[in-house]
N, C-alpha and C positions, 0 to 999 in steps of 0.2 A: 560741227554741230555741238552746241554747248550742253552742259549737263541739265540745265533748266529745260531746254527744248526736248531733250531725251526723256526727262521725267514726264513732261506734258504729253509727249507722244505715247509713252507707255501707258499713262492714265487713259488717254483717249482710245487706245487699242483695247485695253482690258478693264474698262470701267464696270462692265457687267460682272466679270469674275470678281473684281474687288468688292463690289457692293454685296453680292451673294456671299462672298467669303466673310465680309464684315458682319453681316447679319448672323451667320453661323458662329463666328467667333464670340460675339456678344451673347448669343444663346448658350454656348458652352460655358463661358465664364459665369453667367448667371446661374446655370445649373450647378456648377461646381461650388459656387459661393453659397447656394441655398442648402445643398446636401454634400458635404465634403467627403468624398471617397477617392482614394488614389486610383482605383481602376477606371474612374471616369476620365482621367488624363489619357490613358491608353486608348480608350474607346473614342475619345474626341479626335485623336489623330487618325485613327482608322476610318472613322466616318468622314473626316475632313477629306481624306484621299478619295473616298467614294463621291462625295459632293462635288469635289473639284473635277473629277473625271466626267461626271454627268453634265456639269455646267459647261465644261470645255467642249464636250461633244455637241451640246445644244447650240452653243454660240458658234461653233464651226459650221454647223449645218444651216443656221439661220443668217449668218453674216453674208453681206453682199460681197461678191467676188471683187468688185472694183475697189472696195476699201482695203482689201489685202494687197492689191497691186499698188495702191497709194503708198503703203509702208515699204514695200519692196523698192519702189522707185526712189524713195528717200534714202535708200541705202541701209535700211534696218532689216535685220534678219527676223523672220517671224518666229523661228525657234528660240532665238535669244529673248524676244519679247515675251513669249510664253513662259520661258524659264524664269525670267525676272518676276513675272506676275506670280508664278508658283512659289518662288523663294520669299517674296514679300508677304504673301498670304500665309504661308506656314510659319514664318518668323513672327508675324503679328499674333498668330494664335499662341505660339510658344511664350512670347513675352506677356501676353494677357493672362494666360494660365499660370505662369510663374508668379505674376503679381498676386493673383488670387491665392496661390499656395503660400506665398510669403505673408500675406495678410492673415491667413487662417492658421499659420504656424504649423 
């Protein structure tokens, strides 16, 4: 399986988590840019963990069981897919907030 196919399958598996995470990341960056306080950085990551846990739980409860079997049959580990989604989401938040911090000095 090529890297492009793996990226596409990761996107198709976790697009709900990616979209919810992107909205949260943009809101945190906007809040930090409007009122620059360093404690907002810590709060953003703590709340990100809570938002991710809630989103993950809801997606797991509402996802069709056949779709999970589809990824398993392709030879993809569900835990690895979830971990990659988590890492991408948290790294995107860190990069976005670092850019805001660098811009505001």
